[in-house]
DOBAKE-407636 format. One record per atom (N, C-alpha, C, O, CB): x, y, z; residue in one letter. Coordinates in steps of 0.2 Angstrom, whole numbers, padded with zeros to 4 digits, always signed. Each point is the difference from the previous one (the first is absolute). Glycine has a CB too. Layout:
BEGIN
XYZA...
REM end
This chain:
BEGIN
+0044-0063+0008M-0006+0000-0002M-0001-0004-0007M+0004+0001-0004M-0006+0011+0009M-0003-0016-0005S-0001-0004-0006S-0002+0004-0006S-0004+0004+0000S+0001-0013+0007S+0006+0008-0013P-0002+0003-0006P-0007-0003-0003P-0003+0003-0005P+0015+0000+0003P-0014-0008+0005R-0006-0003-0003R-0006+0003+0002R+0000+0003+0006R+0006-0014-0007R-0012+0011-0003M-0006+0003+0002M-0005-0006+0001M-0001-0004-0005M+0004+0015-0001M-0007-0011+0011N-0005-0006+0001N-0006+0003-0003N-0001+0005-0003N+0006-0009+0014N-0010-0001-0011G-0006+0001-0004G-0004+0007+0003G-0003+0003-0004G+0002-0015+0002G+0001+0013+0008G-0003+0006+0003G+0003+0006-0002G-0003+0005-0002G-0001-0011+0012G+0011+0006-0010D+0003+0006-0003D-0001+0001-0007D-0001+0006-0002D+0010-0008+0010D-0009-0003-0012A-0002+0001-0007A-0007+0002-0002A-0001+0004-0004A+0009-0013+0002A-0012+0007+0007M-0007+0002-0001M-0001+0008+0001M-0003+0004-0003M-0001-0016+0007M+0008+0014+0002I-0001+0007+0001I+0004+0004-0005I-0003+0006-0002I+0003-0008+0014I+0005+0000-0015R+0004+0004-0005R-0004+0000-0006R-0001+0005-0004R+0012-0008+0009R-0014-0003-0007T-0005+0000-0006T-0006+0005+0001T-0002+0003-0005T+0006-0015+0003T-0007+0012+0008A-0005+0004+0001A+0002+0008-0001A-0004+0004-0002A-0001-0013+0010A+0011+0010-0005L+0002+0007-0001L+0001+0002-0007L-0002+0006-0002L+0008-0007+0013L-0003-0003-0015I+0001+0001-0007I-0006+0001-0004I-0001+0005-0004I+0012-0011+0005I-0016+0002+0001A-0007+0000-0003A-0003+0007+0002A-0003+0003-0004A+0002-0016+0004A+0001+0015+0006L-0003+0006+0003L+0003+0006-0004L-0003+0004-0002L+0001-0010+0013L+0009+0006-0011S+0003+0005-0004S-0001+0001-0007S-0002+0005-0003S+0011-0006+0011S-0010-0005-0011I-0002+0000-0008I-0007+0003+0000I-0001+0003-0005I+0009-0013+0002I-0012+0008+0007A-0007+0002+0000A-0001+0007+0001A-0003+0004-0004A+0000-0015+0008A+0007+0014+0001V+0000+0007+0001V+0003+0004-0006V-0003+0005-0002V+0004-0007+0014V+0004-0001-0015A+0003+0004-0006A-0004-0001-0006A-0001+0005-0003A+0012-0008+0008A-0015-0002-0006A-0004-0001-0006A-0006+0004+0001A-0002+0003-0005A+0006-0015+0004A-0007+0013+0007M-0006+0004+0000M+0002+0007+0000M-0004+0004-0002M-0002-0013+0009M+0012+0011-0005Q+0002+0007+0000Q+0002+0002-0007Q-0001+0006-0002Q+0005-0007+0013Q-0003-0004-0016A+0002+0002-0006A-0005+0003-0004A+0001+0005-0004A+0006-0014+0004A-0013+0008+0001G-0006+0003-0003G-0003+0006+0003G-0005+0002-0002G+0003-0013-0003G+0005+0013+0011A-0003+0005+0004A+0005+0006+0001A+0006-0001-0001A-0013-0008+0007A+0004+0015-0005Q+0004+0005+0001Q+0004+0000+0007Q-0003-0001+0005Q-0005+0008-0013Q+0015-0007+0007R+0003-0001+0007R+0003+0006+0002R+0001+0005-0003R+0002-0016-0001R-0002+0011+0011Q+0004+0006+0003Q+0007-0001-0002Q+0003-0006-0001Q-0011+0007+0011Q+0012+0005-0010P+0007-0001-0001P+0004-0004+0005P-0002+0000+0006P+0001+0011-0012P+0006-0015+0003A+0004-0004+0005A+0005+0005+0004A+0001+0006-0002A-0001-0016-0006A+0002+0008+0014S+0004+0004+0004S+0006-0004+0002S+0000-0006+0000S-0009+0012+0004S+0015-0003-0003A+0006-0003+0001A+0005+0005+0004A-0001+0006+0000A+0000-0013-0010A+0005+0004+0014L+0005+0003+0004L+0006-0003+0001L+0000-0007+0000L-0009+0012+0006L+0014-0002-0006A+0007-0002+0002A+0002+0003+0006A+0000+0006+0001A+0003-0008-0013A+0000-0002+0017Q+0002+0002+0006Q+0007-0002+0002Q+0001-0006+0000Q-0013+0007+0004Q+0017+0003-0002A+0006-0002+0003A+0000+0002+0007A-0002+0005+0003A+0008-0003-0014A-0003-0007+0015A+0001+0001+0008A+0007-0002+0002A+0003-0005-0003A-0016+0003+0004A+0015+0005+0004W+0006-0001+0003W-0001-0001+0008W-0002+0005+0003W+0009+0001-0012W-0005-0012+0012G-0002-0001+0007G+0006-0003+0004G+0005-0002-0003G-0017+0001+0000G+0011+0001+0009T+0005-0003+0005T-0004-0005+0005T-0006+0000+0000T+0014+0010-0001T-0004-0013+0005R-0002-0005+0005R-0004-0006-0003R-0005-0003+0003R+0004+0013+0004R+0003-0012-0013F-0003-0006-0003F+0004-0006+0002F+0006-0002-0001F-0009+0008-0009F-0001-0010+0015D+0003-0006+0003D-0006-0005+0000D-0002-0001+0006D+0011+0007+0001D-0010-0009-0012D-0006-0005+0000D+0001-0006-0004D+0000-0001-0006D-0007+0011+0006D+0009-0015+0004A+0002-0007-0003A-0006-0003-0003A+0001-0005-0004A+0009+0004+0012A-0016+0002-0005V-0006-0004-0003V-0002+0002-0007V-0001-0004-0004V-0003+0004+0016V+0005+0007-0013Y-0002+0002-0007Y+0007+0000-0004Y+0000+0001-0006Y-0009+0006+0010Y+0015-0008-0001G+0006+0000-0004G+0002+0007-0001G+0004+0001-0005G-0007-0012+0000G+0001+0016+0009L+0001+0007-0001L+0005+0002+0005L-0001+0005+0004L-0010-0003-0009L+0017-0005+0006N+0005+0002+0005N+0006+0001-0004N+0002-0004-0004N-0008-0003+0013N+0009+0013-0008T+0006+0001-0003T+0006+0001+0005T-0001+0001+0006T-0006+0005-0015T+0013-0006+0007A+0006+0000+0004A+0000+0007+0004A+0002+0000+0006A+0004-0007-0014A-0008+0012+0005D+0000+0007+0004D-0006+0003+0001D-0001+0005+0003D+0011-0003-0009D-0016-0006+0005G-0007+0002+0002G-0003+0004-0005G-0006+0002+0000G+0009-0003+0011G+0001+0004-0016R-0002+0004-0005R-0003-0003-0006R+0002-0006-0002R+0006+0014+0006R-0013-0005-0008M-0003-0003-0005M-0003+0005-0005M-0003+0005+0003M+0001-0016+0004M+0002+0010-0013S-0004+0004-0005S-0005-0004-0003S+0001-0006-0001S+0009+0014-0001S-0015-0004+0000T-0006-0004-0003T-0003+0004-0006T+0000+0006+0000T-0003-0011+0011T+0002+0001-0016I-0004+0003-0006I-0007-0003-0001I+0000-0007+0000I+0011+0009-0006I-0016+0001+0006L-0007-0002-0001L-0003+0002-0006L+0000+0006-0002L-0001-0006+0014L-0002-0004-0016L-0003+0002-0006L-0007-0003+0001L-0001-0006+0001L+0011+0006-0009L-0015+0004+0007D-0007-0002+0002D-0005+0003-0006D+0000+0006-0002D+0002-0006+0015D-0006-0004-0016A-0005+0002-0005A-0007-0003+0001A-0001-0006+0003A+0011+0006-0011A-0015+0004+0007T-0007-0002+0001T-0004+0001-0007T+0001+0006-0002T+0000-0004+0015T-0004-0007-0015V-0004+0001-0006V-0008-0001+0002V-0002-0005+0000V+0012+0002-0008V-0014+0009+0009P-0007-0001+0002P-0004+0000-0006P+0002+0001-0006P+0000+0005+0016P-0008-0008-0009G-0005-0001-0006G-0007+0000+0003G-0002+0001+0005G+0011-0007-0012G-0013+0004+0002H-0008+0000+0001H-0001-0006+0005H-0005+0001+0004H+0003+0003-0015H+0005-0009+0011F-0002-0006+0004F+0005-0002+0006F+0000-0005+0003F-0005+0001-0013F+0011+0008+0011G+0004-0001+0005G+0007+0003-0002G+0000+0005-0003G-0006-0016+0006G+0011+0008+0000E+0007+0002-0002E+0005-0005+0001E-0001-0005+0004E-0002+0016+0000E+0009-0010-0007N+0006-0004+0000N+0005+0004+0003N+0001+0006-0002N-0004-0014-0007N+0007+0006+0014T+0006+0003+0003T+0006-0004+0000T-0001-0006+0001T-0007+0013+0006T+0014-0004-0008F+0006-0004+0001F+0005+0005+0003F+0001+0006-0002F-0004-0013-0008F+0007+0004+0014F+0006+0004+0003F+0006-0005+0001F-0001-0006+0001F-0007+0014+0004F+0014-0005-0006I+0006-0004+0001I+0004+0005+0004I+0001+0006-0001I-0001-0013-0010I+0003+0004+0016R+0005+0003+0005R+0007-0003+0000R+0000-0006+0001R-0010+0009+0006R+0015+0001-0008L+0007-0002-0001L+0003+0002+0007L+0001+0006+0000L-0001-0006-0013L+0003-0004+0017F+0004+0002+0006F+0007-0001-0002F+0002-0006-0002F-0011+0003+0010F+0013+0008-0006S+0007-0001-0002S+0005+0002+0006S-0002+0004+0004S-0001-0001-0016S+0008-0007+0013G+0004+0000+0006G+0005-0005+0000G+0000-0005-0004G-0009+0011+0011G+0013-0006-0001E+0005-0006+0001E-0003-0005+0004E+0000+0000+0006E+0010+0008-0007E-0014-0013-0002F-0004-0004+0004F+0004-0005+0004F+0005-0003-0003F-0014+0004-0006F+0007-0003+0015V+0003-0005+0004V-0005-0005+0002V-0006+0002+0000V+0015+0006+0004V-0007-0014-0002G-0005-0005+0002G-0001+0001+0008G+0002+0005+0003G+0002-0013-0012G-0008+0003+0012S-0002+0001+0007S+0006+0000+0004S+0000+0002+0006S-0011-0007-0008S+0017+0001+0000S+0006+0000+0004S+0004+0006-0001S+0005+0001+0004S-0005-0013-0005S-0001+0016-0004G+0004+0006-0001G+0005-0001-0005G+0003+0005-0002G-0005-0002+0013G+0002-0009-0014A+0004-0001-0006A-0003+0003-0006A-0006-0001-0001A+0011-0009+0006A+0000+0013-0010P-0003+0003-0006P-0003-0006-0004P+0002-0005-0001P+0007+0014+0001P-0015-0007-0004T-0003-0005-0004T+0002+0001-0007T-0001-0005-0004T-0009+0005+0011T+0014+0005-0009G+0002+0002-0007G-0005+0003-0004G+0001+0002-0005G+0006-0012+0006G-0013+0011+0002A-0006+0003-0004A+0001+0008+0001A+0002+0002+0006A-0010-0012-0004A+0007+0014-0007R-0001+0007+0001R-0007+0003-0001R-0001+0005+0001R+0013-0005-0005R-0016-0004+0001T-0007+0002-0002T-0005-0006+0002T+0001-0005-0002T+0003+0013-0007T-0009-0006+0012V-0006-0005+0001V-0006+0003-0003V-0001+0006+0001V+0006-0010+0010V-0009+0000-0014M-0006+0003-0004M-0006-0003+0004M+0000-0006+0001M+0006+0007-0012M-0012+0003+0011Y-0006-0003+0002Y-0005+0004-0004Y+0000+0006-0002Y+0003-0008+0014Y-0008-0002-0015A-0005+0002-0004A-0007-0002+0001A-0001-0006+0003A+0009+0006-0012A-0014+0004+0008E-0006-0003+0001E-0005+0002-0006E+0001+0006-0003E+0000-0004+0015E-0005-0006-0014W-0005+0001-0006W-0007-0001+0003W-0001-0005+0003W+0009+0002-0012W-0012+0008+0009T-0007+0000+0003T-0005+0001-0005T+0001+0005-0004T+0004-0002+0015T-0010-0007-0012S-0006+0002-0004S-0006+0000+0004S-0002-0004+0004S+0007-0002-0014S-0009+0012+0009R-0006+0001+0004R-0006+0000-0005R+0000+0004-0005R+0006+0002+0014R-0012-0010-0007F-0006+0000-0004F-0005+0003+0004F-0002-0003+0005F+0006-0007-0012F-0007+0016+0005S-0005+0004+0004S-0006-0004+0000S-0003-0002-0005S+0009+0013+0003S-0010-0011+0008L-0006-0003+0000L-0006+0005+0000L-0006-0001+0000L+0011-0008+0006L-0003+0016-0005L-0005+0005+0000L+0000+0003-0007L+0005+0001-0004L-0004+0001+0016L-0007+0001-0014P+0000+0004-0007P+0005+0006+0000P+0001+0003+0005P-0013-0007-0006P+0014+0005-0005R+0005+0006+0000R-0004+0007+0002R+0004+0004+0003R+0002-0010-0012R-0012+0006+0008A-0003+0007+0002A+0000+0000+0007A+0000+0006+0003A-0008-0006-0013A+0007-0005+0014R+0000+0000+0007R+0007+0001+0003R+0001+0004+0004R-0010-0012-0004R+0014+0005-0004R+0007+0001+0003R+0002+0007-0001R+0005+0003+0003R-0002-0014-0006R-0005+0015-0003E+0002+0007-0001E-0005+0005+0002E+0001+0006-0002E+0005-0011-0008E-0011+0003+0014S-0005+0005+0001S+0002+0005+0005S-0003+0006+0000S-0005-0015-0002S+0013+0008+0006G+0003+0005+0005G-0004+0000+0006G+0001+0005+0004G+0004+0001-0013G-0010-0011+0010A-0004+0001+0006A+0001-0006+0004A+0001-0006-0002A-0010+0012-0005A+0009-0005+0014G+0000-0006+0004G+0007-0002+0002G+0005+0002-0004G-0015-0005+0000G+0011-0001+0009L+0007-0002+0002L+0002-0006-0004L+0006+0000-0002L-0009+0004+0014L-0001-0008-0013L+0002-0006-0004L+0000+0001-0008L-0005+0002-0003L+0000-0009+0012L+0011+0006-0012R+0000+0002-0007R+0001-0006-0005R-0001+0000-0006R+0006+0011+0010R-0003-0017-0001D+0001-0005-0004D+0000-0007+0004D+0003+0001+0006D+0003+0006-0015D-0008-0012+0007V+0001-0007+0002V+0003-0004-0006V-0003+0000-0005V-0006+0001+0014V+0014-0005-0007F+0004-0003-0006F+0003-0007+0002F+0001-0001+0006F+0001+0012-0011F-0002-0015+0000L+0004-0006+0000L+0007+0001-0002L+0001+0005-0004L-0011-0012+0001L+0015+0004+0006A+0007+0001-0001A+0004-0006+0000A-0001-0005+0004A-0001+0016+0001A+0007-0011-0009G+0005-0005-0001G+0006+0003+0000G+0001+0005-0002G-0008-0013-0004G+0012+0005+0009Q+0007+0003+0000Q+0005-0006+0000Q+0000-0005+0003Q-0004+0014+0004Q+0010-0007-0011L+0006-0004+0000L+0005+0004+0003L+0002+0005-0001L-0005-0011-0009L+0007+0002+0015N+0006+0003+0003N+0006-0004-0002N+0000-0006+0000N-0007+0010+0010N+0012-0001-0012R+0006-0003-0002R+0007+0004+0002R+0000+0006+0001R-0006-0011-0011R+0011+0001+0012G+0006+0003+0002G+0006-0004-0003G+0000-0005-0001G-0006+0009+0012G+0011+0000-0011S+0006-0003-0004S+0004-0005+0005S+0004-0004-0003S-0003+0015-0003S-0003-0011+0012T+0003-0005+0005T-0004-0007-0001T+0002-0005+0004T+0002+0014+0004T-0009-0009-0012G-0003-0006-0001G-0007+0000+0003G-0004-0005+0000G+0014-0001+0000G-0012+0011+0004F-0006+0001+0003F-0006+0000-0005F+0001+0003-0006F+0004+0003+0015F-0010-0009-0008R-0006+0000-0004R-0007-0001+0004R+0000-0005+0004R+0008+0000-0014R-0013+0009+0008A-0006-0001+0004A-0006+0002-0005A+0001+0004-0004A+0005-0001+0015A-0011-0007-0011N-0006+0001-0004N-0006+0002+0005N-0001-0004+0004N+0006-0004-0014N-0009+0013+0008L-0005+0002+0004L-0007+0001-0003L+0001+0002-0006L+0008+0003+0013L-0014-0005-0004A-0007+0001-0003A-0004+0003+0006A+0000-0003+0006A+0001-0006-0015A-0005+0014+0008G-0004+0003+0005G-0005+0005-0002G-0002+0000-0006G+0012-0002+0013G-0013+0005-0002L-0005+0005-0001L+0002+0007+0004L+0003+0000+0006L-0012-0010-0007L+0007+0015-0002G+0002+0007+0003G-0005+0005-0001G-0005-0001-0004G+0017-0002+0002G-0011+0009+0005V-0004+0006+0000V+0004+0006-0001V+0006+0000+0002V-0015-0006+0005V+0006+0011-0010R+0004+0007+0000R-0005+0005+0003R-0006+0000-0002R+0012-0003-0009R-0003+0007+0015V-0005+0005+0003V+0004+0007-0001V+0006+0000-0002V-0010-0008+0011V-0001+0013-0009A+0003+0007-0001A-0002+0004+0006A-0005-0001+0003A+0004-0001-0015A+0006+0007+0013G-0001+0005+0006G+0000+0007-0003G+0000+0001-0006G+0005-0009+0014G-0005+0013-0004P+0000+0007-0002P+0006+0002-0003P+0005-0003+0002P-0013+0005+0007P+0008+0003-0014G+0006+0003-0002G+0004-0005-0005G+0006+0001+0000G-0006+0006+0010G-0003-0012-0013G+0004-0004-0004G+0003-0006+0003G+0004-0004-0003G-0002+0014-0004G-0003-0011+0014S+0003-0005+0004S-0004-0007-0002S-0005+0000-0002S+0009+0008+0011S-0001-0013-0007G-0003-0007-0001G+0004-0006+0002G+0006+0001+0002G-0012+0004-0011G+0004-0011+0008A+0003-0006+0002A-0002-0006-0004A-0006+0000-0002A+0008+0005+0014A+0002-0010-0013K-0002-0006-0002K+0002-0005+0005K+0005+0000+0003K-0004+0003-0015K-0005-0008+0013S+0001-0006+0005S-0002-0006-0004S-0006-0001-0002S+0005+0008+0012S+0005-0012-0010T-0001-0007-0003T+0002-0005+0005T+0006+0000+0003T-0004+0005-0015T-0006-0010+0012V+0002-0006+0004V+0001-0006-0005V-0005-0002-0004V-0002+0006+0014V+0013-0007-0010Y+0002-0005-0005Y+0000-0007+0003Y+0003+0000+0006Y+0003+0009-0013Y-0007-0014+0004Y+0002-0007+0002Y+0007-0001-0004Y+0001+0002-0006Y-0013-0006+0007Y+0017+0002+0003R+0007+0000-0002R+0003-0007+0000R-0001-0003+0005R+0002+0015-0001R+0002-0013-0010R+0004-0007+0000R+0007+0003-0002R+0001+0003-0005R-0011-0011+0002R+0015+0006+0007A+0007+0002-0001A+0005-0006+0001A-0001-0004+0004A-0002+0016+0000A+0008-0012-0008D+0005-0006+0001D+0003+0001+0006D+0002+0005+0003D+0000-0005-0015D-0002-0006+0016G+0004+0000+0006G-0005+0002+0006G+0002-0001+0006G+0008+0003-0012G-0016+0001+0005D-0005+0002+0005D-0006-0005+0000D-0002-0002-0005D+0007+0014+0004D-0008-0012+0007A-0007-0003+0000A-0005+0005-0004A+0002+0006-0001A+0001-0012+0012A-0009+0003-0013H-0005+0004-0003H-0002+0005+0006H-0001-0002+0005H-0003-0007-0014H+0003+0016+0007G-0002+0005+0004G-0004+0005-0003G-0002+0000-0005G+0012-0003+0012G-0010+0009-0003I-0004+0006-0002I+0005+0006+0000I+0005+0000+0004I-0015-0005+0001I+0009+0009-0011K+0004+0006+0000K-0005+0006+0000K-0005+0000-0004K+0014-0006-0002K-0009+0010+0010W-0004+0006+0001W+0004+0006-0002W+0004+0002+0004W-0012-0007+0005W+0006+0008-0015R+0004+0006-0002R-0005+0006+0000R-0005+0000-0002R+0013-0006-0005R-0005+0012+0010T-0004+0006+0000T+0005+0006-0003T+0006+0000+0003T-0013-0004+0007T+0005+0007-0015S+0004+0006-0002S-0005+0006+0001S-0006+0000+0000S+0013-0007-0009S-0003+0013+0009W-0004+0006+0002W+0004+0006-0004W+0005+0000-0002W-0010-0005+0013W+0001+0011-0011W+0003+0006-0003W-0004+0006+0003W-0006-0001+0001W+0009-0005-0012W+0000+0010+0014L-0002+0006+0003L+0003+0006-0002L+0005+0002+0003L-0008-0009+0007L+0000+0011-0014P+0004+0007-0002P-0002+0005+0004P-0006+0000+0003P+0006-0003-0014P+0004+0008+0013F-0001+0006+0004F+0005+0005-0002F+0004-0001-0004F-0009-0006+0014F+0005+0012-0007R+0004+0006-0001R+0004+0002+0006R-0003+0000+0006R-0004+0004-0015R+0013-0002+0009V+0004+0003+0005V+0002+0007-0003V+0005+0001-0003V+0000-0012+0008V-0009+0016-0003G+0000+0007-0003G-0001-0001-0007G-0006-0003-0002G+0014+0007+0010G-0004-0001-0013P-0001-0001-0007P+0002-0007-0003P-0001-0001-0006P+0002+0014+0006P+0002-0017+0004L+0003-0006-0003L-0005-0006+0001L-0002-0002+0005L+0013+0006-0002L-0013-0007-0009P-0004-0006+0000P+0005-0006+0003P+0005-0001-0002P-0013+0005-0008P+0005-0008+0014V+0003-0006+0003V-0005-0006+0000V-0006+0001+0001V+0013+0007+0006V-0004-0014-0008T-0004-0006+0000T+0003-0005+0005T+0006-0001+0000T-0009+0003-0012T-0002-0004+0016F+0002-0006+0004F-0003-0006-0003F-0006-0001+0000F+0007+0008+0011F+0003-0012-0013D-0003-0006-0003D+0005-0006+0002D+0005+0001+0003D-0010+0006-0013D+0003-0013+0007G+0004-0006+0002G-0005-0006+0000G-0006+0000-0002G+0014+0007+0008G-0005-0012-0003S-0004-0006+0000S+0003-0004+0006S+0005+0001+0003S-0007-0002-0015S-0002-0004+0015A+0001-0004+0005A-0002-0007-0001A-0006-0001-0002A+0006+0011+0010A+0004-0015-0007D-0002-0007-0001D+0000-0004+0007D+0005+0001+0004D-0001-0001-0016D-0009-0004+0013L+0000-0005+0006L-0001-0007-0003L-0005-0001-0003L+0000+0010+0011L+0010-0013-0007V+0000-0007-0004V+0001-0005+0006V+0004+0000+0004V+0001+0005-0015V-0010-0010+0010T+0000-0005+0005T+0004-0007-0002T+0000-0001-0006T-0011+0006+0010T+0013-0009+0000R+0003-0006-0001R+0005+0000-0005R+0001-0004-0004R-0012-0001+0007R+0016+0009-0002T+0006+0000-0004T+0005-0004+0004T-0001-0002+0005T-0001+0013-0010T+0008-0012+0002S+0005-0004+0003S+0003+0004+0006S+0004-0003+0004S-0001-0002-0015S-0004+0011+0011A+0002+0005+0006A-0006+0002+0004A+0001+0005+0004A+0009-0001-0011A-0015-0009+0007G-0006+0002+0004G-0004+0005-0003G+0000+0001-0006G+0006-0004+0016G-0010+0007-0006T-0004+0006-0003T+0005+0005-0001T+0004+0002+0003T-0014-0005+0004T+0009+0006-0014D+0004+0005-0002D-0003+0006-0002D-0006+0000-0003D+0012-0009-0002D-0003+0015+0008F-0003+0006-0001F+0005+0005-0004F+0006+0000+0003F-0014-0001+0007F+0006+0004-0015N+0005+0005-0003N-0004+0006-0002N-0006+0000-0002N+0014-0009-0002N-0005+0015+0004A-0003+0006-0002A+0005+0005-0003A+0006+0000+0002A-0015-0002+0007A+0007+0006-0014M+0004+0005-0003M-0004+0006-0001M-0002+0002-0005M+0009-0011-0001M-0008+0013+0012P-0003+0007-0001P+0005+0005-0003P+0006+0000+0002P-0014-0003+0008P+0005+0007-0014D+0004+0005-0004D-0003+0007+0002D-0006+0001+0000D+0009-0009-0009D+0001+0013+0010L-0002+0007+0000L+0004+0004-0005L+0006+0001+0001L-0009-0002+0012L-0001+0003-0018V+0004+0003-0006V-0003+0007-0002V-0006+0001+0000V+0008-0013-0004V+0002+0017+0004A-0002+0007-0002A+0001+0001-0008A+0004-0003-0003A-0001+0007+0015A-0008-0001-0015D+0000+0002-0007D+0004+0006-0001D-0002+0005+0001D-0010-0010-0003D+0018+0004-0001V+0005+0006-0001V+0001+0001-0007V+0004+0004-0002V+0002-0007+0013V-0011+0000-0015G+0001+0001-0007G+0000+0008-0002G+0004+0002-0004G-0010-0013+0002G+0000+0014+0004P+0000+0007-0002P+0006+0005+0003P+0002+0004-0004P-0014-0006+0005P+0015+0000+0004L+0006+0003+0003L+0006-0001-0005L+0005+0004-0001L-0009-0005+0013L+0004-0004-0016A+0005-0002-0005A-0002+0002-0007A+0003-0002-0005A+0001-0007+0012A-0010+0012-0008G-0002+0002-0006G-0003-0005-0004G-0001+0000-0006G+0010+0008+0006G-0012-0013+0003L-0003-0006-0003L-0007+0000+0002L-0002+0003+0005L+0012-0010-0004L-0015+0003-0005P-0007+0000+0002P-0001-0003+0007P+0004-0004+0002P-0006+0003-0014P-0003+0004+0015A-0002-0003+0006A-0002-0007+0000A-0002-0003-0005A-0003+0014+0008A+0007-0015+0002G-0001-0007+0001G+0006-0004-0004G-0001-0006+0000G-0011+0008+0001G+0017+0001-0003T+0005-0004-0004T+0006-0002+0004T+0001-0006+0000T-0004+0013-0010T+0006-0003+0014L+0006-0001+0004L-0002+0000+0007L-0003+0005+0003L+0010-0001-0012L-0005-0009+0013G-0001+0000+0007G+0006-0002+0004G+0004-0004-0002G-0016+0001+0000G+0013+0006+0008I+0006-0002+0004I-0003-0001+0007I-0005+0004+0003I+0013+0003-0010I-0006-0012+0011G-0002-0001+0006G+0003-0006+0004G+0006-0001-0002G-0017+0006-0002G+0008-0009+0008G+0003-0005+0003G-0005-0006+0001G-0006+0000-0001G+0012+0008+0007G-0003-0014-0005E-0004-0006+0000E+0003-0004+0007E+0006+0001+0001E-0008-0002-0014E-0002-0002+0016W+0002-0004+0006W-0002-0008-0002W-0006-0001+0000W+0004+0011+0008W+0007-0014-0008F+0000-0007-0002F-0001-0004+0006F+0005+0000+0004F+0001+0002-0015F-0011-0005+0013V-0001-0003+0006V-0002-0008-0001V-0004-0001-0005V+0000+0012+0010V+0008-0015-0002H-0002-0007-0001H+0001-0004+0007H+0005+0000+0003H-0001+0000-0015H-0009-0003+0014H+0000-0004+0007H-0002-0007-0002H-0006-0001-0003H+0003+0011+0010H+0007-0015-0005A-0002-0007+0000A+0005-0003+0004A+0004+0003+0003A-0008-0003-0015A+0003-0007+0013R+0005-0004+0004R+0007+0001-0003R+0001-0003-0006R-0010-0005+0010R+0014+0011+0000G+0007+0001-0003G+0001+0006-0004G+0005+0001-0003G-0005-0013+0003G-0005+0017+0000A+0000+0006-0004A-0003+0006+0004A-0006-0001+0002A+0006-0006-0013A+0004+0012+0012R-0003+0006+0003R+0003+0006-0003R+0004+0004+0002R-0005-0010+0009R-0001+0007-0018L+0003+0005-0004L-0004+0006+0001L-0006+0000+0000L+0010-0009-0008L+0000+0015+0009S-0003+0006+0000S+0005+0005-0004S+0005+0002+0004S-0012-0004+0007S+0006+0003-0017A+0005+0003-0004A-0003+0007-0003A-0004-0001-0004A+0010-0010+0001A-0003+0017+0004P-0002+0006-0003P+0003+0001-0007P+0006-0002-0001P-0007+0007+0013P-0002-0002-0016E+0002+0001-0007E-0001+0007-0003E-0006+0002+0002E+0005-0015-0004E+0005+0015-0002L-0001+0007-0003L-0003-0002-0007L+0003-0005-0003L+0007+0011+0009L-0015-0003-0008V-0004-0002-0006V+0000+0006-0005V-0001+0006+0001V-0006-0014+0005V+0009+0006-0013L-0001+0004-0005L-0005-0003-0005L+0001-0006-0003L+0011+0011+0004L-0018-0002-0003R-0005-0003-0004R-0002+0004-0006R+0000+0006+0000R-0005-0011+0011R+0004+0001-0016W-0002+0004-0007W-0006-0004-0002W+0000-0006-0001W+0012+0009-0002W-0017+0001+0002N-0007-0002-0003N+0000+0002-0007N+0001+0005-0002N-0007-0004+0013N+0004-0007-0015F+0000+0001-0007F-0008+0002-0002F-0001+0001-0006F+0011-0009+0004F
REM end
């Protein structure tokens, strides 16, 4: 993949930086909601994905995820970094010498609806927003995106965000990335449980149309350990990736800490 950035990529990156600065500047003078962050550790098997470079000698992999969101009056900025660790091998099965692979995303959203409408608690549609995103990977992967999204709310604190991006990535044709994330809290007897995650559909990649999803089912066990509710979660994640040359279906055990 070429390290150079063409004019279209530079324009998307510049627009995202300007959007993020605008959101941050307008939030500086407004009362903001508190930021949220989580750290998550996962341990999984059956990792054999040469397209993403997530194939290990024994199929086992551990993952550390750090995720933070800073909301405000006019939108929000989010950032996450995911570190994959294992004995990585290439498509031929030969060791690459790498023990850790990194992937990160920075997303800035600028709301198009008034804050009073977004926080009214009425109706299905809760927000419409412009969004920009930078994707970076330690293997040299780089993509710049810009798009439009919506946030909807359901009963019991459930909801979803869905965004359609125009995407430019090194080594790929220009295409579309459609991301949907969701959260659905419920209870199993006295135990609070959350079903959440995200799914991406990406067109015109070097491996054709690319689909990946990471649904999580996590139980809130904080009170059982003498911690505040919503602090400590234990559950599972299913890492799915389908593309030309990839049919990944990897179960993972998850330990989550919400700050």
